[in-house]
C-alpha positions as CSV (number, residue, x, y, z in Angstrom):
1,M,34.2,5.0,-12.4
2,Y,31.4,4.6,-9.9
3,I,28.3,2.6,-10.7
4,Y,25.2,4.2,-9.2
5,P,21.8,4.5,-10.8
6,E,20.8,7.8,-12.4
7,H,24.1,9.7,-11.7
8,L,23.5,10.0,-7.9
9,K,20.0,11.4,-8.3
10,A,18.1,8.2,-7.5
11,K,16.5,7.7,-4.0
12,A,18.4,5.4,-1.7
13,T,16.7,2.0,-1.5
14,M,17.3,-1.2,0.4
15,W,15.6,-4.4,-0.6
16,L,12.1,-3.4,-1.7
17,W,11.7,-0.1,0.3
18,Q,13.2,3.3,0.3
19,L,15.4,4.0,3.3
20,R,12.8,6.5,4.7
21,D,10.2,3.8,4.6
22,L,12.5,1.3,6.3
23,T,13.1,3.8,9.1
24,I,9.4,4.3,9.7
25,I,8.8,0.5,9.5
26,G,11.6,-0.1,12.0
27,I,10.3,2.5,14.5
28,G,6.8,1.1,14.0
29,A,8.0,-2.4,14.6
30,L,9.7,-1.4,17.9
31,F,6.6,0.4,19.0
32,S,4.5,-2.6,18.1
33,V,6.6,-4.9,20.1
34,F,6.5,-2.7,23.2
35,A,2.8,-2.2,22.9
36,A,2.2,-5.9,22.5
37,A,4.4,-6.7,25.5
38,Q,2.8,-4.1,27.8
39,T,-0.8,-4.2,26.8
40,G,-1.3,-7.2,24.5
41,I,-2.8,-5.0,21.7
42,L,-1.8,-6.0,18.2
43,I,-3.3,-3.1,16.3
44,P,0.1,-1.2,16.0
45,A,1.6,-4.4,14.5
46,L,-1.2,-4.6,12.0
47,L,-0.8,-0.9,11.0
48,T,3.0,-1.3,10.7
49,A,2.6,-4.5,8.5
50,S,0.0,-2.8,6.3
51,Y,2.3,0.3,5.9
52,A,5.2,-2.1,5.0
53,F,3.1,-3.8,2.4
54,L,1.8,-0.6,0.8
55,T,5.3,1.0,0.5
56,I,7.0,-1.9,-1.4
57,H,8.5,-0.4,-4.5
58,F,8.9,-2.0,-7.9
59,E,10.6,0.1,-10.5
60,D,9.7,3.5,-8.9
61,T,6.1,2.5,-8.3
62,S,4.8,1.5,-4.9
63,I,1.9,-0.8,-4.3
64,L,-0.1,2.2,-2.9
65,D,0.6,4.1,-6.2
66,F,-0.6,1.1,-8.2
67,I,-3.8,0.9,-6.1
68,S,-4.5,4.6,-6.5
69,Y,-3.9,4.4,-10.3
70,A,-6.3,1.4,-10.5
71,C,-9.0,3.2,-8.5
72,A,-8.6,6.3,-10.7
73,Y,-9.0,4.2,-13.8
74,F,-12.0,2.3,-12.7
75,F,-13.9,4.9,-10.7
76,R,-13.4,8.2,-12.6
77,Q,-15.4,9.0,-15.7
78,Q,-13.5,8.5,-18.9
79,L,-14.1,10.3,-22.1
80,F,-13.8,8.6,-25.5
81,I,-14.0,10.6,-28.7
82,W,-14.7,8.7,-31.9
83,R,-13.8,10.3,-35.2
84,I,-13.6,9.2,-38.7
85,T,-10.3,10.2,-40.2
86,E,-10.0,10.7,-43.9
């Protein structure tokens, strides 16, 4: 018997990121190091760090998803219907 979440249908994850995100973060980190060494510009490192922070996953929800849900809750119009039930 093999123990794997959701019968081999779950996305592959490592630590707090999905493997696709870890690949993008790794490539971004390499590019950031080369850019900082050649030009001294730290903007790619900041972009890579912000992407790494926003793609952290907790129980199938990333921080970016949570922020978008919070913005939708606070900035979209909500409709409340009050009724008297008998």
